[in-house]
N, C-alpha and C positions, 0 to 999 in steps of 0.2 A: 474826254472823248477817246483818248488813246486807251484808257482802262476799259471802256466799253467795247472797243474793237478787239482787244486781247481776250476779254471775257467771252465774247461771241465766238471768236475763233477757237478757243479752248472747248467751249460747249459743242461746237461742230465736230471737232476732232474726237471727243468722247462719244458723241452720237454715232459717228462713222465706225469707230472701233467696236462699239457694242453691236451694231448691225452686222459687222463682219464676223463676230463670234457667233451670233445667232445663225448666220448663213452656214458657218462651219458645222454647227450642231445639226442643222437640217440635213446637210450632206452626209454626215456620219450616220444618222438614222436611216436615210435612204439606202446607203451602202449596206448597212446591217440588214435591212429588210431584203435587199437584193441577194445577199449572201445566204440568208437563212430561211426565207420562205420557199415553200415547195411549189407555189403557184405564182402567176403574174399578179401584180397589185397596182392600184391607182390611189395616190394620196389625194385626199380631199382638202385637208386643212392641217396646219401647224398652229399651236398656240405660241404665245410669247415665251421665251426661255426665262427660267428663274433658277434659284439655287437652294440647296438644303444641306444641313449637316446632321439630319436626323435619320438617315438610312444606315443601319448597322450592318456589319458583316453577316450577322445571323439572318437578318431580313433578306439580304442579297442571296444568301445560300438557299433560303426557302423559295425565293422567286425563281432561282435557277432550276430548282426541282419542278416547279409548276410548269415551266416551259416545255418540259418533256411530255406533258399531257395535252399541250395545245394543238389544235387542228391547224394544219398548213405550215407548221414550223418544223425544221430539221431538229433532230435530237442533239443536245449538247452544243449549242452555238459557241463560237469563240468570243469571249468577252475581254474588255480592257480591265486592268487592275483597278480595284476600288481605291479611291482617295477619300480623305476626311470630308472635304467639301465636294458635293456633286451638283451638276447642273441637270435640270430636267425640262422636258418639253412634251406636251401632249400632242398626239397625232391621231387624226381620223383618216382611215383609208378603207378600201374595199378589196376583197379577194373573192373572185367568182361571185360578185354581187352581194357577198356577205359583208356587212358593215362592221368595222373594228374600230375601237378607240382604246389607245394604250398610252401609258406614260413611259418614256425612255429616260434613263438616268445615265449621264455621261461623266467621265472623269474631269478633274479640275482643269486640265489642259485641252479638253475637248478633242482628245485623240481617238476616242471610241466609246461604245456603249458598255456600261458596267452591268446593267440589268434593266429589266422592264417589267411592267405589270399591265394586266387588263383593267380598264376603267369601268367597263360595263360587262 
């Protein structure tokens, strides 16, 4: 019985910690959008957060170049330093009634956005 209590408590702690990290990621993305969009926006939906090690520095550099041609974004946003492992989260939002869907990649400490890409 004690083992079951400890196991349930540990599972609850892990669940709460992961929810906190996902909340941090959402806050970083919201702040990035506030800092770098030239118009007001409304977020419709966030996906669950996941991680990847497959985004290379070359891919990141290319995505940074693409941002300079995107409508509603300031040129050369400030990004966080890339880490080997990145977390990512998909975001659906609207700018002037134009629907956007993008994936944002955050560093392994979730301190900021490393890069992002259009999904559609």
